[in-house]
C-alpha positions in Angstrom: -14.8 -8.7 -19.7 -14.7 -5.1 -18.8 -14.3 -6.2 -14.9 -11.6 -8.4 -15.6 -9.9 -5.7 -17.4 -10.6 -3.2 -15.0 -8.6 -5.1 -12.0 -6.2 -5.6 -14.0 -5.6 -1.6 -14.5 -6.0 -1.8 -10.8 -3.1 -4.3 -10.3 -0.8 -2.0 -12.7 -1.5 0.8 -11.0 -0.8 -0.8 -8.0 2.0 -2.0 -8.7 3.6 1.5 -9.4 4.1 2.5 -5.7 5.3 -1.2 -4.4 8.8 -2.1 -3.7 9.9 -4.5 -5.5 13.1 -5.8 -3.3 10.9 -8.4 -1.5 9.6 -11.6 -2.7 6.2 -12.8 -3.2 4.6 -15.5 -1.6 1.0 -17.3 -1.3 0.8 -16.1 2.6 1.7 -13.6 4.9 4.9 -14.1 7.0 4.3 -15.0 10.5 6.8 -12.0 11.3 5.4 -9.1 10.3 6.6 -6.5 12.8 3.5 -4.2 12.7 1.3 -3.2 10.5 4.1 -1.3 7.6 2.1 0.1 4.9 4.7 -0.8 2.5 4.8 -4.3 2.9 0.9 -4.0 3.3 0.5 -2.4 0.1 2.8 -5.1 -1.4 0.4 -8.0 0.2 -2.7 -6.3 -1.1 -0.8 -6.7 -4.7 -0.7 -10.1 -4.4 -3.8 -10.7 -2.9 -5.5 -9.5 -6.1 -5.2 -12.7 -8.0 -5.0 -14.9 -4.5 -7.6 -16.0 -2.1 -5.0 -17.5 0.0 -2.8 -14.3 0.5 -6.4 -12.4 0.8 -7.4 -14.6 3.8 -4.0 -14.9 5.5 -3.9 -10.9 5.5 -7.1 -10.4 6.2 -6.7 -12.7 9.1 -3.4 -10.7 10.4 -4.9 -7.6 10.3 -8.2 -8.5 11.6 -6.1 -9.4 14.9 -4.8 -6.2 15.4 -7.0 -4.6 18.4 -7.8 -1.3 18.1 -6.6 -0.9 13.9 -5.9 2.6 12.7 -8.1 4.2 10.3 -5.8 3.1 7.6 -5.6 -0.8 9.0 -9.1 -0.4 8.6 -9.1 0.3 5.3 -6.9 -2.4 4.2 -9.4 -4.4 5.9 -12.4 -3.2 3.7 -10.3 -3.7 0.5 -9.4 -7.1 1.7 -13.2 -8.2 2.3 -13.8 -6.6 -1.1 -10.7 -8.5 -2.4 -12.8 -12.1 -0.2 -16.0 -11.1 -2.9 -14.0 -11.1 -6.0 -12.5 -14.7 -5.0 -15.5 -15.9 -3.8 -17.7 -18.2 -6.1 -20.8 -18.1 -4.2 -23.1 -15.1 -4.9 -24.2 -14.7 -1.4 -20.8 -14.5 -0.4 -20.0 -12.0 -2.9 -22.6 -9.5 -2.0 -21.9 -9.9 1.9 -18.2 -9.5 1.8 -19.5 -6.1 -0.4 -21.3 -5.0 2.7 -18.7 -6.1 5.3 -16.3 -3.8 3.1 -18.7 -0.8 2.6 -19.1 -0.9 6.6 -15.4 -1.1 7.4 -14.5 1.6 5.0 -17.0 3.8 6.6 -15.4 3.1 9.9 -11.6 4.0 8.5 -13.3 7.1 6.8 -14.5 8.2 10.2 -11.3 7.4 12.0 -9.3 9.0 9.6 -11.5 11.2 7.2 -8.7 13.3 5.4 -6.4 10.2 4.3 -6.1 9.9 0.7 -5.1 6.3 1.1 -8.2 5.3 2.7 -10.4 7.9 0.2 -8.3 5.9 -2.7 -8.9 2.3 -1.9 -12.9 2.9 -1.4 -12.9 4.9 -4.4 -11.2 1.9 -6.4 -13.3 -0.5 -5.0 -16.6 1.4 -5.7 -15.3 2.1 -9.3 -14.7 -1.4 -10.1 -17.8 -3.0 -8.6 -20.6 -3.2 -11.1 -23.2 0.1 -10.8 -26.1 -1.7 -10.6 -25.4 -3.3 -7.4 -25.4 0.2 -5.6 -21.7 0.2 -4.2 -21.0 3.4 -5.8 -22.3 5.8 -3.0 -19.2 7.4 -2.4 -17.4 8.1 -5.2 -18.2 11.3 -5.5 -17.3 12.4 -1.8 -14.1 10.7 -1.7 -13.0 12.0 -5.0 -13.3 15.4 -3.8 -12.0 14.8 -0.6 -8.6 13.2 -2.5 -8.4 16.3 -4.4 -8.7 18.7 -1.7 -6.2 16.9 0.2 -3.8 16.4 -2.7 -4.6 20.7 -3.0 -3.2 21.0 0.5 -0.4 18.9 -0.3 -2.1 16.5 2.8 -1.0 13.1 1.7 -0.8 11.2 5.4 0.7 7.8 4.9 0.7 8.2 1.3 4.3 8.8 -0.3 4.8 10.4 -3.4 5.0 7.0 -5.9 1.1 6.5 -4.0 0.0 10.0 -4.9 1.4 9.8 -8.3 -0.7 6.5 -8.3 -3.9 8.1 -7.1 -3.8 10.9 -8.9 -3.1 8.5 -12.2 -5.9 6.5 -11.5 -8.3 9.4 -10.9 -7.6 10.5 -13.9 -7.8 7.1 -15.7 -11.0 6.6 -13.8 -12.5 9.0 -16.2 -15.1 10.1 -13.4 -13.2 13.9 -12.8 -14.8 17.1 -14.2 -12.6 18.7 -16.8 -11.9 21.3 -13.8 -10.5 18.5 -11.7 -9.0 16.8 -14.7 -6.8 20.0 -15.3 -6.0 20.3 -11.4 -5.2 16.7 -11.4 -2.6 16.9 -14.7 -0.8 20.3 -13.0 -0.4 18.4 -9.7 0.9 15.2 -11.8 3.4 17.2 -13.3 4.4 18.4 -10.3 5.2 15.5 -8.3 
């Protein structure tokens, strides 16, 4: 029940930064011109509740030769969603292991990108702690806050930054000093 409510929270938060002018479908359109972050973010929200969208978007992004760090981050998120949609415990763990490796690669390619760090943080925050997939929560939180302090948002637009800050505050994983700093940033956005 707690895990389900966390997924609902993530879905609600992700909806805050997704444009609503496109229609939702059960698959990814074949004519996506390139990895447009706005389109991918919208499809990721659909993928949270649809294994079909997850698989379709994963196949589309997985076919990109030499993906950027951000695209690798999206792939890591999709691998984590594949774990969510799988009923077989073996495949759940396999997909989480794959996601962990993909996120590591994404962070290596673009270590200061707050969107990549946020995706990994949100996955690790929502995976049960006893599985051991929470190794990067502190380092990701610190890097996100450091980049927000510098106003270095990379590919993240203002609504996404607002979502990231809100998620960090709601996660209750921040120190009192970080909470105060993030609240000030949120007020200034």
